[in-house]
BALOBA-1460 file (C-alpha; in Angstrom, 3 decimals):
// residues 315
<rec num="1" residu="m" x="-23.200" y="-1.951" z="2.283"/>
<rec num="2" residu="r" x="-20.051" y="-0.730" z="4.010"/>
<rec num="3" residu="t" x="-20.837" y="1.874" z="6.659"/>
<rec num="4" residu="n" x="-18.570" y="4.901" z="6.840"/>
<rec num="5" residu="n" x="-17.336" y="5.496" z="10.401"/>
<rec num="6" residu="r" x="-14.765" y="8.103" z="9.291"/>
<rec num="7" residu="v" x="-11.839" y="8.047" z="11.673"/>
<rec num="8" residu="k" x="-13.217" y="8.174" z="15.139"/>
<rec num="9" residu="a" x="-10.997" y="5.091" z="14.969"/>
<rec num="10" residu="a" x="-7.945" y="7.156" z="15.747"/>
<rec num="11" residu="g" x="-9.239" y="8.461" z="19.051"/>
<rec num="12" residu="l" x="-10.729" y="5.157" z="20.195"/>
<rec num="13" residu="l" x="-7.731" y="3.069" z="19.285"/>
<rec num="14" residu="w" x="-5.387" y="5.634" z="20.806"/>
<rec num="15" residu="c" x="-7.081" y="5.016" z="24.147"/>
<rec num="16" residu="a" x="-7.173" y="1.249" z="23.690"/>
<rec num="17" residu="a" x="-3.648" y="0.661" z="22.354"/>
<rec num="18" residu="a" x="-0.484" y="0.458" z="24.395"/>
<rec num="19" residu="s" x="1.752" y="3.514" z="24.357"/>
<rec num="20" residu="l" x="5.302" y="2.966" z="23.131"/>
<rec num="21" residu="g" x="8.461" y="4.678" z="24.274"/>
<rec num="22" residu="n" x="11.036" y="6.513" z="22.184"/>
<rec num="23" residu="p" x="14.252" y="4.443" z="22.294"/>
<rec num="24" residu="t" x="17.349" y="6.253" z="21.171"/>
<rec num="25" residu="d" x="19.523" y="3.569" z="19.610"/>
<rec num="26" residu="a" x="18.684" y="1.776" z="16.368"/>
<rec num="27" residu="k" x="18.550" y="-1.733" z="17.836"/>
<rec num="28" residu="a" x="16.142" y="-0.688" z="20.592"/>
<rec num="29" residu="q" x="14.062" y="1.245" z="18.085"/>
<rec num="30" residu="w" x="13.574" y="-1.705" z="15.774"/>
<rec num="31" residu="n" x="12.905" y="-4.075" z="18.689"/>
<rec num="32" residu="s" x="10.506" y="-1.693" z="20.442"/>
<rec num="33" residu="d" x="7.297" y="-3.267" z="19.171"/>
<rec num="34" residu="q" x="5.790" y="-6.088" z="21.217"/>
<rec num="35" residu="w" x="3.489" y="-7.108" z="18.363"/>
<rec num="36" residu="l" x="6.412" y="-8.519" z="16.385"/>
<rec num="37" residu="e" x="6.681" y="-11.130" z="19.106"/>
<rec num="38" residu="s" x="2.972" y="-11.563" z="19.746"/>
<rec num="39" residu="p" x="0.423" y="-10.174" z="17.237"/>
<rec num="40" residu="v" x="-3.020" y="-9.327" z="18.571"/>
<rec num="41" residu="s" x="-5.660" y="-12.024" z="18.904"/>
<rec num="42" residu="d" x="-8.376" y="-12.655" z="16.336"/>
<rec num="43" residu="e" x="-10.907" y="-11.079" z="18.695"/>
<rec num="44" residu="v" x="-8.938" y="-7.835" z="18.923"/>
<rec num="45" residu="f" x="-8.263" y="-7.854" z="15.187"/>
<rec num="46" residu="e" x="-11.985" y="-8.136" z="14.453"/>
<rec num="47" residu="n" x="-12.482" y="-4.921" z="16.410"/>
<rec num="48" residu="y" x="-9.973" y="-3.165" z="14.163"/>
<rec num="49" residu="l" x="-11.850" y="-4.123" z="11.007"/>
<rec num="50" residu="g" x="-14.795" y="-1.913" z="11.866"/>
<rec num="51" residu="f" x="-12.639" y="1.163" z="11.566"/>
<rec num="52" residu="f" x="-11.795" y="0.417" z="7.940"/>
<rec num="53" residu="t" x="-15.367" y="0.207" z="6.675"/>
<rec num="54" residu="y" x="-16.732" y="2.744" z="4.221"/>
<rec num="55" residu="d" x="-19.875" y="3.558" z="2.251"/>
<rec num="56" residu="d" x="-19.543" y="1.614" z="-0.991"/>
<rec num="57" residu="g" x="-22.622" y="3.372" z="-2.361"/>
<rec num="58" residu="l" x="-21.058" y="6.833" z="-2.187"/>
<rec num="59" residu="d" x="-20.945" y="8.574" z="-5.572"/>
<rec num="60" residu="f" x="-17.415" y="8.433" z="-6.969"/>
<rec num="61" residu="r" x="-17.930" y="11.799" z="-8.695"/>
<rec num="62" residu="a" x="-15.175" y="10.528" z="-10.989"/>
<rec num="63" residu="e" x="-13.720" y="12.809" z="-13.631"/>
<rec num="64" residu="v" x="-11.063" y="12.407" z="-16.293"/>
<rec num="65" residu="r" x="-8.906" y="15.524" z="-16.075"/>
<rec num="66" residu="g" x="-6.693" y="14.706" z="-19.021"/>
<rec num="67" residu="s" x="-5.176" y="11.917" z="-21.065"/>
<rec num="68" residu="e" x="-2.156" y="11.159" z="-23.199"/>
<rec num="69" residu="q" x="-0.790" y="8.446" z="-25.441"/>
<rec num="70" residu="r" x="2.878" y="7.554" z="-25.546"/>
<rec num="71" residu="e" x="4.646" y="4.569" z="-27.055"/>
<rec num="72" residu="g" x="1.457" y="2.568" z="-27.336"/>
<rec num="73" residu="i" x="0.156" y="3.278" z="-23.817"/>
<rec num="74" residu="h" x="-2.912" y="5.384" z="-23.051"/>
<rec num="75" residu="t" x="-2.932" y="7.139" z="-19.668"/>
<rec num="76" residu="e" x="-5.912" y="8.896" z="-18.077"/>
<rec num="77" residu="q" x="-5.453" y="11.375" z="-15.233"/>
<rec num="78" residu="i" x="-8.484" y="10.866" z="-13.006"/>
<rec num="79" residu="r" x="-9.933" y="12.042" z="-9.714"/>
<rec num="80" residu="f" x="-12.599" y="10.285" z="-7.645"/>
<rec num="81" residu="q" x="-14.267" y="10.556" z="-4.258"/>
<rec num="82" residu="s" x="-13.119" y="7.960" z="-1.742"/>
<rec num="83" residu="t" x="-14.922" y="8.947" z="1.443"/>
<rec num="84" residu="p" x="-17.145" y="12.016" z="1.937"/>
<rec num="85" residu="g" x="-15.163" y="15.059" z="0.829"/>
<rec num="86" residu="v" x="-11.910" y="13.103" z="0.337"/>
<rec num="87" residu="f" x="-10.739" y="12.760" z="-3.282"/>
<rec num="88" residu="v" x="-8.056" y="10.473" z="-4.680"/>
<rec num="89" residu="t" x="-5.940" y="11.469" z="-7.678"/>
<rec num="90" residu="a" x="-4.805" y="8.609" z="-9.892"/>
<rec num="91" residu="d" x="-3.444" y="7.601" z="-13.287"/>
<rec num="92" residu="y" x="-5.092" y="4.765" z="-15.217"/>
<rec num="93" residu="y" x="-2.824" y="2.970" z="-17.710"/>
<rec num="94" residu="r" x="-3.983" y="0.721" z="-20.550"/>
<rec num="95" residu="p" x="-2.895" y="-0.095" z="-24.101"/>
<rec num="96" residu="a" x="-3.697" y="2.505" z="-26.730"/>
<rec num="97" residu="g" x="-6.403" y="1.555" z="-29.190"/>
<rec num="98" residu="a" x="-9.459" y="-0.631" z="-28.817"/>
<rec num="99" residu="a" x="-9.661" y="-2.948" z="-25.807"/>
<rec num="100" residu="r" x="-9.167" y="-6.616" z="-26.651"/>
<rec num="101" residu="g" x="-10.736" y="-8.868" z="-24.060"/>
<rec num="102" residu="s" x="-10.530" y="-8.656" z="-20.294"/>
<rec num="103" residu="r" x="-7.104" y="-7.820" z="-18.835"/>
<rec num="104" residu="p" x="-5.914" y="-8.215" z="-15.249"/>
<rec num="105" residu="h" x="-5.480" y="-5.025" z="-13.208"/>
<rec num="106" residu="v" x="-2.937" y="-3.892" z="-10.622"/>
<rec num="107" residu="i" x="-3.400" y="-1.115" z="-8.059"/>
<rec num="108" residu="v" x="0.038" y="0.464" z="-7.610"/>
<rec num="109" residu="v" x="1.001" y="2.477" z="-4.510"/>
<rec num="110" residu="h" x="4.164" y="4.591" z="-4.380"/>
<rec num="111" residu="g" x="6.842" y="5.285" z="-1.794"/>
<rec num="112" residu="g" x="7.308" y="8.387" z="0.331"/>
<rec num="113" residu="g" x="8.539" y="10.822" z="-2.337"/>
<rec num="114" residu="p" x="6.935" y="14.131" z="-3.364"/>
<rec num="115" residu="m" x="6.158" y="12.830" z="-6.880"/>
<rec num="116" residu="g" x="3.619" y="10.382" z="-5.494"/>
<rec num="117" residu="k" x="2.151" y="8.146" z="-8.178"/>
<rec num="118" residu="g" x="4.419" y="9.706" z="-10.837"/>
<rec num="119" residu="m" x="7.409" y="7.780" z="-9.510"/>
<rec num="120" residu="m" x="5.637" y="4.532" z="-10.420"/>
<rec num="121" residu="a" x="5.073" y="5.396" z="-14.104"/>
<rec num="122" residu="p" x="7.934" y="3.268" z="-15.534"/>
<rec num="123" residu="f" x="6.766" y="0.197" z="-13.615"/>
<rec num="124" residu="a" x="3.124" y="0.853" z="-14.561"/>
<rec num="125" residu="e" x="4.098" y="1.000" z="-18.230"/>
<rec num="126" residu="l" x="6.028" y="-2.267" z="-17.868"/>
<rec num="127" residu="l" x="2.933" y="-3.918" z="-16.399"/>
<rec num="128" residu="v" x="0.834" y="-2.711" z="-19.330"/>
<rec num="129" residu="r" x="3.329" y="-4.249" z="-21.753"/>
<rec num="130" residu="q" x="3.110" y="-7.460" z="-19.736"/>
<rec num="131" residu="g" x="-0.649" y="-7.665" z="-20.305"/>
<rec num="132" residu="m" x="-2.067" y="-5.825" z="-17.276"/>
<rec num="133" residu="n" x="-3.872" y="-2.504" z="-16.807"/>
<rec num="134" residu="v" x="-2.812" y="-0.299" z="-13.902"/>
<rec num="135" residu="l" x="-4.353" y="2.193" z="-11.489"/>
<rec num="136" residu="a" x="-1.607" y="4.194" z="-9.738"/>
<rec num="137" residu="i" x="-2.938" y="6.323" z="-6.866"/>
<rec num="138" residu="d" x="-1.564" y="9.173" z="-4.798"/>
<rec num="139" residu="l" x="-1.404" y="8.617" z="-1.055"/>
<rec num="140" residu="l" x="-2.812" y="11.402" z="1.113"/>
<rec num="141" residu="h" x="-0.177" y="14.169" z="1.626"/>
<rec num="142" residu="f" x="1.806" y="13.057" z="-1.463"/>
<rec num="143" residu="g" x="1.780" y="13.819" z="-5.188"/>
<rec num="144" residu="e" x="-1.292" y="15.792" z="-6.207"/>
<rec num="145" residu="r" x="-2.759" y="15.270" z="-2.738"/>
<rec num="146" residu="t" x="-0.146" y="17.398" z="-0.980"/>
<rec num="147" residu="t" x="-1.179" y="19.287" z="2.141"/>
<rec num="148" residu="d" x="0.598" y="21.600" z="4.549"/>
<rec num="149" residu="l" x="1.510" y="18.597" z="6.714"/>
<rec num="150" residu="l" x="4.550" y="17.832" z="4.524"/>
<rec num="151" residu="t" x="6.517" y="20.468" z="2.631"/>
<rec num="152" residu="t" x="10.115" y="19.260" z="2.201"/>
<rec num="153" residu="f" x="9.512" y="15.473" z="2.161"/>
<rec num="154" residu="t" x="12.800" y="14.821" z="3.925"/>
<rec num="155" residu="a" x="13.024" y="11.625" z="5.941"/>
<rec num="156" residu="n" x="13.112" y="13.633" z="9.168"/>
<rec num="157" residu="e" x="10.050" y="15.692" z="8.289"/>
<rec num="158" residu="k" x="8.002" y="12.620" z="7.363"/>
<rec num="159" residu="a" x="9.021" y="10.900" z="10.587"/>
<rec num="160" residu="d" x="8.391" y="13.929" z="12.799"/>
<rec num="161" residu="r" x="5.089" y="15.015" z="11.276"/>
<rec num="162" residu="l" x="3.481" y="11.796" z="10.080"/>
<rec num="163" residu="y" x="5.067" y="8.424" z="10.805"/>
<rec num="164" residu="n" x="5.877" y="9.082" z="14.489"/>
<rec num="165" residu="q" x="2.700" y="11.017" z="15.290"/>
<rec num="166" residu="k" x="0.770" y="7.989" z="16.434"/>
<rec num="167" residu="p" x="-2.861" y="9.167" z="16.128"/>
<rec num="168" residu="v" x="-2.083" y="11.057" z="12.900"/>
<rec num="169" residu="y" x="-0.378" y="8.040" z="11.379"/>
<rec num="170" residu="l" x="-3.220" y="5.727" z="12.376"/>
<rec num="171" residu="e" x="-5.729" y="8.062" z="10.744"/>
<rec num="172" residu="w" x="-3.566" y="8.134" z="7.596"/>
<rec num="173" residu="v" x="-3.369" y="4.328" z="7.530"/>
<rec num="174" residu="v" x="-7.143" y="4.021" z="7.913"/>
<rec num="175" residu="q" x="-7.744" y="6.495" z="5.076"/>
<rec num="176" residu="t" x="-5.258" y="4.648" z="2.863"/>
<rec num="177" residu="v" x="-7.050" y="1.330" z="3.388"/>
<rec num="178" residu="k" x="-10.323" y="2.997" z="2.412"/>
<rec num="179" residu="d" x="-8.737" y="4.684" z="-0.623"/>
<rec num="180" residu="v" x="-7.440" y="1.351" z="-1.889"/>
<rec num="181" residu="g" x="-10.783" y="-0.361" z="-1.301"/>
<rec num="182" residu="r" x="-12.537" y="2.388" z="-3.234"/>
<rec num="183" residu="s" x="-9.922" y="2.068" z="-5.989"/>
<rec num="184" residu="f" x="-10.818" y="-1.608" z="-6.272"/>
<rec num="185" residu="d" x="-14.509" y="-0.683" z="-6.498"/>
<rec num="186" residu="l" x="-13.761" y="1.946" z="-9.162"/>
<rec num="187" residu="l" x="-11.898" y="-0.572" z="-11.315"/>
<rec num="188" residu="t" x="-14.788" y="-3.021" z="-11.283"/>
<rec num="189" residu="s" x="-17.578" y="-0.467" z="-11.755"/>
<rec num="190" residu="r" x="-16.010" y="2.054" z="-14.153"/>
<rec num="191" residu="y" x="-13.357" y="0.055" z="-16.007"/>
<rec num="192" residu="g" x="-14.968" y="-3.376" z="-16.081"/>
<rec num="193" residu="a" x="-12.161" y="-5.104" z="-14.205"/>
<rec num="194" residu="d" x="-12.620" y="-8.743" z="-13.241"/>
<rec num="195" residu="p" x="-12.700" y="-8.676" z="-9.402"/>
<rec num="196" residu="q" x="-10.899" y="-12.024" z="-9.341"/>
<rec num="197" residu="r" x="-7.946" y="-10.618" z="-11.303"/>
<rec num="198" residu="i" x="-6.896" y="-7.467" z="-9.431"/>
<rec num="199" residu="a" x="-3.560" y="-7.294" z="-7.588"/>
<rec num="200" residu="y" x="-1.969" y="-4.862" z="-5.143"/>
<rec num="201" residu="h" x="1.616" y="-3.659" z="-5.587"/>
<rec num="202" residu="g" x="3.318" y="-1.422" z="-3.030"/>
<rec num="203" residu="f" x="6.828" y="0.044" z="-3.012"/>
<rec num="204" residu="s" x="8.640" y="1.288" z="0.130"/>
<rec num="205" residu="r" x="6.001" y="3.185" z="2.161"/>
<rec num="206" residu="g" x="3.426" y="1.738" z="-0.224"/>
<rec num="207" residu="a" x="4.663" y="-1.680" z="0.893"/>
<rec num="208" residu="e" x="4.711" y="-0.845" z="4.610"/>
<rec num="209" residu="v" x="1.134" y="0.437" z="4.551"/>
<rec num="210" residu="g" x="0.354" y="-2.314" z="2.043"/>
<rec num="211" residu="f" x="1.013" y="-4.912" z="4.738"/>
<rec num="212" residu="i" x="-2.009" y="-3.462" z="6.515"/>
<rec num="213" residu="v" x="-4.114" y="-2.775" z="3.405"/>
<rec num="214" residu="t" x="-3.899" y="-6.350" z="2.175"/>
<rec num="215" residu="g" x="-4.418" y="-7.822" z="5.633"/>
<rec num="216" residu="v" x="-7.762" y="-5.993" z="5.711"/>
<rec num="217" residu="e" x="-8.796" y="-6.019" z="2.029"/>
<rec num="218" residu="k" x="-9.191" y="-9.685" z="1.108"/>
<rec num="219" residu="r" x="-10.427" y="-9.274" z="-2.480"/>
<rec num="220" residu="f" x="-7.002" y="-9.141" z="-4.135"/>
<rec num="221" residu="g" x="-5.907" y="-12.009" z="-6.350"/>
<rec num="222" residu="a" x="-2.204" y="-11.364" z="-5.657"/>
<rec num="223" residu="v" x="-0.016" y="-9.041" z="-3.582"/>
<rec num="224" residu="s" x="3.549" y="-7.805" z="-4.206"/>
<rec num="225" residu="l" x="5.277" y="-5.772" z="-1.483"/>
<rec num="226" residu="v" x="8.683" y="-4.384" z="-2.368"/>
<rec num="227" residu="y" x="11.347" y="-2.771" z="-0.145"/>
<rec num="228" residu="g" x="9.134" y="-2.579" z="2.936"/>
<rec num="229" residu="g" x="9.498" y="-3.587" z="6.563"/>
<rec num="230" residu="h" x="8.096" y="-3.262" z="10.043"/>
<rec num="231" residu="f" x="9.729" y="0.111" z="10.855"/>
<rec num="232" residu="d" x="11.984" y="2.313" z="8.766"/>
<rec num="233" residu="r" x="15.139" y="3.671" z="10.388"/>
<rec num="234" residu="l" x="13.508" y="6.860" z="11.771"/>
<rec num="235" residu="e" x="10.274" y="5.378" z="13.086"/>
<rec num="236" residu="t" x="10.018" y="5.102" z="16.857"/>
<rec num="237" residu="g" x="6.657" y="3.450" z="17.388"/>
<rec num="238" residu="h" x="3.066" y="3.169" z="16.263"/>
<rec num="239" residu="l" x="-0.268" y="2.087" z="17.658"/>
<rec num="240" residu="a" x="-1.295" y="-1.556" z="17.537"/>
<rec num="241" residu="a" x="-3.921" y="-0.847" z="14.867"/>
<rec num="242" residu="a" x="-1.215" y="0.694" z="12.639"/>
<rec num="243" residu="c" x="1.352" y="-2.079" z="13.160"/>
<rec num="244" residu="p" x="2.079" y="-4.344" z="10.163"/>
<rec num="245" residu="a" x="2.819" y="-7.236" z="12.515"/>
<rec num="246" residu="n" x="-0.874" y="-7.446" z="13.394"/>
<rec num="247" residu="y" x="-1.918" y="-7.793" z="9.752"/>
<rec num="248" residu="v" x="0.620" y="-9.711" z="7.674"/>
<rec num="249" residu="g" x="-0.312" y="-13.127" z="9.016"/>
<rec num="250" residu="r" x="-3.825" y="-12.461" z="7.791"/>
<rec num="251" residu="i" x="-2.939" y="-11.785" z="4.144"/>
<rec num="252" residu="a" x="-2.872" y="-15.528" z="3.450"/>
<rec num="253" residu="p" x="-4.115" y="-17.381" z="1.495"/>
<rec num="254" residu="t" x="-3.621" y="-14.594" z="-1.074"/>
<rec num="255" residu="p" x="-0.429" y="-15.332" z="-3.084"/>
<rec num="256" residu="t" x="2.186" y="-12.851" z="-1.886"/>
<rec num="257" residu="l" x="5.611" y="-11.783" z="-3.154"/>
<rec num="258" residu="l" x="8.073" y="-9.994" z="-0.839"/>
<rec num="259" residu="l" x="11.222" y="-8.414" z="-2.305"/>
<rec num="260" residu="n" x="13.863" y="-6.642" z="-0.204"/>
<rec num="261" residu="g" x="17.428" y="-5.382" z="-0.539"/>
<rec num="262" residu="r" x="20.162" y="-6.983" z="1.541"/>
<rec num="263" residu="f" x="21.879" y="-3.609" z="2.002"/>
<rec num="264" residu="d" x="18.747" y="-1.551" z="2.713"/>
<rec num="265" residu="s" x="19.632" y="1.021" z="5.406"/>
<rec num="266" residu="d" x="15.991" y="2.134" z="5.724"/>
<rec num="267" residu="y" x="14.666" y="-1.332" z="6.577"/>
<rec num="268" residu="d" x="17.283" y="-3.363" z="8.439"/>
<rec num="269" residu="r" x="17.063" y="-7.044" z="7.524"/>
<rec num="270" residu="e" x="17.805" y="-8.525" z="10.945"/>
<rec num="271" residu="l" x="15.741" y="-6.121" z="13.022"/>
<rec num="272" residu="s" x="12.937" y="-4.831" z="10.790"/>
<rec num="273" residu="v" x="12.360" y="-7.220" z="7.893"/>
<rec num="274" residu="d" x="13.103" y="-10.829" z="8.872"/>
<rec num="275" residu="p" x="10.983" y="-10.681" z="12.068"/>
<rec num="276" residu="l" x="8.039" y="-9.435" z="10.019"/>
<rec num="277" residu="h" x="8.557" y="-11.999" z="7.264"/>
<rec num="278" residu="r" x="8.300" y="-14.785" z="9.851"/>
<rec num="279" residu="l" x="4.686" y="-13.803" z="10.527"/>
<rec num="280" residu="f" x="3.473" y="-14.361" z="6.953"/>
<rec num="281" residu="g" x="1.402" y="-17.402" z="6.068"/>
<rec num="282" residu="e" x="1.454" y="-19.479" z="2.887"/>
<rec num="283" residu="p" x="1.721" y="-19.040" z="-0.032"/>
<rec num="284" residu="t" x="4.423" y="-16.360" z="0.330"/>
<rec num="285" residu="e" x="7.534" y="-16.068" z="-1.831"/>
<rec num="286" residu="i" x="10.476" y="-14.118" z="-0.385"/>
<rec num="287" residu="r" x="13.222" y="-12.713" z="-2.611"/>
<rec num="288" residu="w" x="16.398" y="-10.933" z="-1.494"/>
<rec num="289" residu="v" x="18.505" y="-8.886" z="-3.905"/>
<rec num="290" residu="d" x="21.932" y="-7.260" z="-3.568"/>
<rec num="291" residu="t" x="20.753" y="-3.633" z="-3.409"/>
<rec num="292" residu="g" x="20.095" y="-0.851" z="-0.936"/>
<rec num="293" residu="h" x="16.835" y="1.078" z="-0.546"/>
<rec num="294" residu="q" x="16.080" y="2.021" z="-4.129"/>
<rec num="295" residu="r" x="13.718" y="1.426" z="-6.986"/>
<rec num="296" residu="p" x="14.013" y="-2.176" z="-8.115"/>
<rec num="297" residu="t" x="16.434" y="-2.748" z="-10.967"/>
<rec num="298" residu="p" x="14.921" y="-3.303" z="-14.427"/>
<rec num="299" residu="e" x="15.628" y="-7.012" z="-14.038"/>
<rec num="300" residu="d" x="13.863" y="-7.155" z="-10.681"/>
<rec num="301" residu="q" x="10.932" y="-5.136" z="-12.044"/>
<rec num="302" residu="r" x="10.536" y="-7.638" z="-14.868"/>
<rec num="303" residu="g" x="10.611" y="-10.450" z="-12.334"/>
<rec num="304" residu="i" x="7.834" y="-8.806" z="-10.296"/>
<rec num="305" residu="a" x="5.759" y="-8.178" z="-13.419"/>
<rec num="306" residu="d" x="6.189" y="-11.798" z="-14.538"/>
<rec num="307" residu="w" x="5.118" y="-13.032" z="-11.110"/>
<rec num="308" residu="l" x="2.002" y="-10.820" z="-11.063"/>
<rec num="309" residu="s" x="1.084" y="-11.889" z="-14.581"/>
<rec num="310" residu="r" x="1.314" y="-15.575" z="-13.640"/>
<rec num="311" residu="q" x="-0.763" y="-15.145" z="-10.493"/>
<rec num="312" residu="l" x="-3.528" y="-13.189" z="-12.187"/>
<rec num="313" residu="a" x="-3.627" y="-15.433" z="-15.238"/>
<rec num="314" residu="g" x="-4.479" y="-18.368" z="-13.017"/>
<rec num="315" residu="n" x="-7.573" y="-16.816" z="-11.456"/>
């Protein structure tokens, strides 16, 4: 039984964590986090874990709000309760027609665009054609879960109102970890997913928060994190409990794929990405491609799908 502490975490960790400054130049900004050099101890990390617990007996109150079939893929638009009074909107992708045996599943988490989960539809469909079913969820404040916190979804607005508001961002991270854990539970209880064959895939912000999600949630059979880093170019600091550097070394031994663009202006390789990559354990595969910050090319998407398929087939 996972107990639901809600997010008194934010207030407690705000008091406990070190406060960061607001450096003005890019190099200082990306180097402003002491945890890249020295992640927190196991004892401190164990204290963080309590804030991510939830009630796994809470009624999902799941509902299918619509469905469609296109080019051999059946998609359900669903809604389910994650924590008391907090509902996640999601799309569940599977082949059209009768199910044939047990298929691996992937939970897919989008980047910081207003479309939310909708931006991941082409990749979700590719995964289905590669033999996997997919649950694509909306992050809080994005997609169908929009609130008045974000209205324009510009990089500056997201930084000013969410990413650089330390207690707000920590609360958002904690809720995201719970939403993904509940998504895992939903797949096993409602869709009959094999708990040994469920992966996490995150793109951009879905990768940055995914560093934390998969450092906490140890049930995944594989993890792919694409175009993410420690800070993006407009972030100025976060609390220790919301810092990827304190989590990525704890993803192992889950097989992990990291893919980044050499010319990514959002996540600088030297200052934001390479220092974080050095903290990962084994087995971790790192791929660099000649792109900026963008959706992976069709070739790279196929490579990610092939990697996920191989990892989940072996479990």
